[in-house]
C-alpha positions as CSV (number, residue, x, y, z in Angstrom):
1,X,2.6,31.9,46.8
2,X,1.7,31.4,43.1
3,X,-0.8,29.0,41.6
4,X,1.7,27.1,39.3
5,X,4.6,25.0,40.6
6,X,7.3,25.7,38.0
7,X,10.4,27.4,39.3
8,X,10.6,31.0,38.2
9,X,14.1,32.2,37.2
10,X,15.0,35.8,38.1
11,X,18.1,37.3,36.4
12,X,20.2,39.0,39.0
13,X,22.9,40.0,36.5
14,X,24.5,38.6,33.4
15,X,26.2,35.8,35.4
16,X,23.6,35.0,38.1
17,X,20.1,33.6,38.1
18,X,18.1,33.1,41.2
19,X,15.0,31.1,42.2
20,X,13.1,32.3,45.2
21,X,11.3,29.5,46.9
22,X,9.1,29.0,49.9
23,X,9.8,25.7,51.7
24,X,8.6,24.2,54.9
25,X,10.9,25.2,57.7
26,X,11.7,21.5,58.3
27,X,13.0,21.2,54.7
28,X,15.4,24.2,54.6
29,X,18.4,22.0,55.5
30,X,17.3,19.2,53.2
31,X,17.2,21.5,50.1
32,X,20.7,22.7,51.0
33,X,22.0,19.2,51.2
34,X,20.5,18.2,47.8
35,X,22.3,21.1,46.1
36,X,25.5,20.2,47.9
37,X,25.2,16.8,46.3
38,X,24.7,18.3,42.9
39,X,28.0,20.2,43.1
40,X,28.2,23.3,40.9
41,X,24.5,23.4,39.9
42,X,23.4,25.9,42.5
43,X,23.9,27.4,45.9
44,X,21.2,27.8,48.5
45,X,20.9,30.8,50.7
46,X,18.2,31.2,53.4
47,X,16.6,34.6,53.2
48,X,13.9,34.3,55.9
49,X,14.4,31.5,58.4
50,X,11.0,32.3,60.0
51,X,9.1,32.3,56.8
52,X,11.3,29.6,55.2
53,X,12.2,31.5,52.1
54,X,15.3,30.4,50.3
55,X,17.1,31.5,47.2
56,X,18.9,29.1,44.9
57,X,21.6,30.9,42.9
58,X,22.9,29.4,39.7
59,X,24.5,30.5,36.4
60,X,22.9,30.7,33.0
61,X,25.0,27.7,31.9
62,X,23.6,25.6,34.8
63,X,20.0,26.9,34.6
64,X,18.4,23.9,33.0
65,X,20.3,21.5,35.3
66,X,19.2,23.6,38.3
67,X,15.6,23.4,37.2
68,X,16.0,19.6,36.8
69,X,17.3,19.3,40.3
70,X,14.4,21.4,41.7
71,X,11.9,19.2,39.9
72,X,13.7,16.0,40.9
73,X,13.7,16.8,44.6
74,X,10.1,17.9,44.7
75,X,9.0,14.6,46.3
76,X,11.4,15.2,49.2
77,X,11.3,19.0,49.5
78,X,7.9,20.6,49.2
79,X,8.9,23.9,47.6
80,X,6.8,26.4,45.8
81,X,8.0,29.5,43.9
82,X,7.6,32.9,45.6
83,X,5.1,35.0,43.7
84,X,7.8,37.8,43.6
85,X,11.3,38.1,44.8
86,X,11.6,39.3,48.4
87,X,12.5,42.9,49.0
88,X,15.3,44.0,51.2
89,X,14.2,45.7,54.4
C-alpha cells in the first residue's frame, strides 16, 4: 500500500487507463455496482479475489470522471491505491 490516498492512473495503451486498488474483500462487489451505476465511466475487474485487488479500467476522455467517482465512493468503499501494478504470474 502507499501512504497517500489519491488514485494513481496507469496508462495501459493510448486508449486505456487503469487504476489498481486494494479494497476490503467485502467491498469488491460494492465497487463494481457503483461503476455500473456510472455507466461508461469505468469497468471493474477483480485481479486477486483473496487479496482483494481490483483494476478499474477507463479511457483518457473519462479519466477525470473516473477519479471523481473513486473519490465520491470513498465513504462507502474503503479503497487504497496499490503501490505498484500487480505483475502477471
